[in-house]
N, C-alpha and C positions, 0 to 999 in steps of 0.2 A: 063436660068434665067427669060426669058420673062413670062413663065407661072406662075412663083412664084409671080412676080409683079402683073400680071393680077389677080391672085387668091386673093392677099391681097386687091387690089382695089375693086374686086368683093365682097369681104367680107364686106367692109365698105358700099357698096351699099345695100347689103342684110340687114344689121343691121339698116342703116339709113332710109330705105324705109319701114321697118316693114314687111319684108318677112314672110308670114304666116307659111310656113313650118318650117322655122328656129325658129320662136318664139314659135311654137307649141312644139318643142323638148325642148326648154328652160323651158316652163311652166310645162311640164310633169316632167322634172327633179326636179324642185322646189317643185312640189306637192308631188312626191314620197319621196324625201329626207326629207321634213318637216314632213310628216306623220310618217316615220320610226324613225326619231330622237325624236319626241314627245313621241312615245311609249317607246323608249329606256330610256328616262329620267324618265318616270314614273316607270319603272321596275328597271333600272340599278342603280339609285342613292340610293334607299333603300338597294338593295343587296350589293352595294359597301360600304355603311356605315356599314352594319352588318359585312362584311368581314374585314374591317379595324379596327372597334371598338371592336368587340367581341374576346373572347379567348375561343376556343373550339377545341376539338380533330379533327385532320385532316385539320386544317386551312392552314398549310404550303402546303400540297398536293393540296388543293383546289385553293390556290393562284397560285401555279405553273401551274395548268390546265388553269386558267383564263388568265394568262400571255402568255401561249403558244397559246391560241386561238386568241391573237392579230395578229398573222401572218397567220390566216386562209385564204387560197386562195379563191378568189371570185367564181371561177368556181366550187370549191368543195361545197360551200354553195349553188350555183345555182343548182348543181346536186342533192343535198339532198332535197332541197325544191321542185324541179321538181318531185322527186320520191313521195313526199307526196301529191302534189296538182294535179298531172296528173289524168286522168280518172281512172286508175287502182290503184291509191294511196288511202290511208285512208281518205284524205280530198278532193277527186276528185269531190264529189257531191256539194261542195261549189262553184265550178266554179271560182276558183282563178287563174287558169292558163291563161296567156296572159291578165292579168289585172293589173291596178295600185296597188291595195291592195296586189296582189301576189308579185309584185316586192318589195313592202314595207316590206313584211314579210322577204324576203331574206336579204334586207338591215338591217333590225332590228337584225337579227342573226349576221350579219357582224359587226355591230357597238356596240352591247351590251357588249362584253368583254372589249372594250375600255372604256366605261362609268364605268363599274364595277371596272376595274383595277385602273384607274386614280382617281376615287372617293375614293377607299380604300387607295391609296397612300396619297391623300389629308388629310384623317382622321388620318392616322398614323403619319403624319408630324405635327399635332397639338401639342401645348404645353401639356405635360403630366399632368400639374397642373390644366388644364382647367376642366377636369372631376371632380377632387376632389373639386375644388372651387364651381362648380355648385351643387354638392351633398351637400356641406356644407350650401349653400344658400337655400336648400330644394327643388331643382329641381327634378321632376319626370323623368322617362325614356324618355317620349316624349319630354319634355323640354330640356333634355340633348342632345338628337339627333338633334333637331332643332337648338339649340345654337351651337353645334359642326359644323353642316353643314354651318351655317351662318359665322362662323369664317373661314371656308375653302371655302367660296363661290367662290372666284376667281379661285382657283384650280379646283373646280367642273365645273365652266364655261369653263375652258380650256379643260376639258374632253369632254364637250358637243360640243364645236367648233371643236375639233380634230376629233371627231366621224363624225360630219357633213362633214368635209373635206374628210373623207374616203369614205362616201357614194356617194357624188356628182360626184366623179371621177371614180367610179367602172364601169366595163362594163360586167363582167361575169354574174352576177345575172340578170341584166337588159336584156341582150341578151337571156339567157336561159329561164327565167320565163316570161318576157314581150313579147318576140317574135319579137321585133323591128317593131311593127305595126304602119304604118303611121297614124298620127292624133290621135293616141290612146295610145300606150305604147312606142313610140320612144323617147328615152332620148338623151341628148347631146352626150354622149360617143358612143352610138350605132349608132346615126346618122353620127357621124364623121367616124366611121369604114365603114359604108355603102356608104356614099357619096364619100369618098376617093377611095374606091374600084371601084366605077362607073366612076371615073374620074372627078367628080364634085368638083374640088379643091377649088373653091371659097366658097361653102357652108361649106366644111370641115374647112377651115380657119376661117370663120365667127363663127362657133360653137366652134372651138378651142379657139378663142379670148374670147368668152363669158365664157367658162370654166376656162380659165386662170384668167379672171377677178374675177370670183367667188372664185377661189383658192387663189388668192392674197388677196382678202378681208378676207377670213377665216384665212389665216396666219397672216394678220395684226392684227386681233382681238386676236388671240392666243398670239402674241408677247406683245400686250398691257396688256392682262390679266396676263401674266406671270410677267411683270414688276410690276403690281399692287399687285400681290400675294407675 
């Protein structure tokens, strides 16, 4: 038990003294996750709205595919992205392997189905009379879309926060695409795996505490938004 207590005390020391290596992993995690979520929102919300609002042939099959991708393993995403951005891949010349943008691409693929699926569900749960009322008032397609998203804004926010919680805690994509390079692509999760394997329990606990704090904050926001919605 002594090494556990020492590890926890050492974790507080690292966090309170501003340990550079610890905070480097934290900042890299925040940078990558924010970049990937911003891209997901720009792409996923319009696609989710179209999926939930429209009626077209094959909608049920498409919705099933999107919902299935919610359980997509991170190592599978990492493998696919690695195949594309490695030197022999079609995107190899872009130099995305072992970079923050490269990790963000993998996390984008991981989080996009969450945004699309939950946004579609938010649109489908709106009052069916809303569309008719907006049309009666003379709203065009763009105004109908914006008004519908505004009515379901809390559910859309839940989708965004849920996706963010998914990407900050993943390890497969960050390890395979980022390479866990110190001061460059090392994230919280990859640092925890590395430092614990090296026997640096204090740093592992410190990073774990930060990750748990972030996860708690994300879950608190999700709970608040669900009550509001």
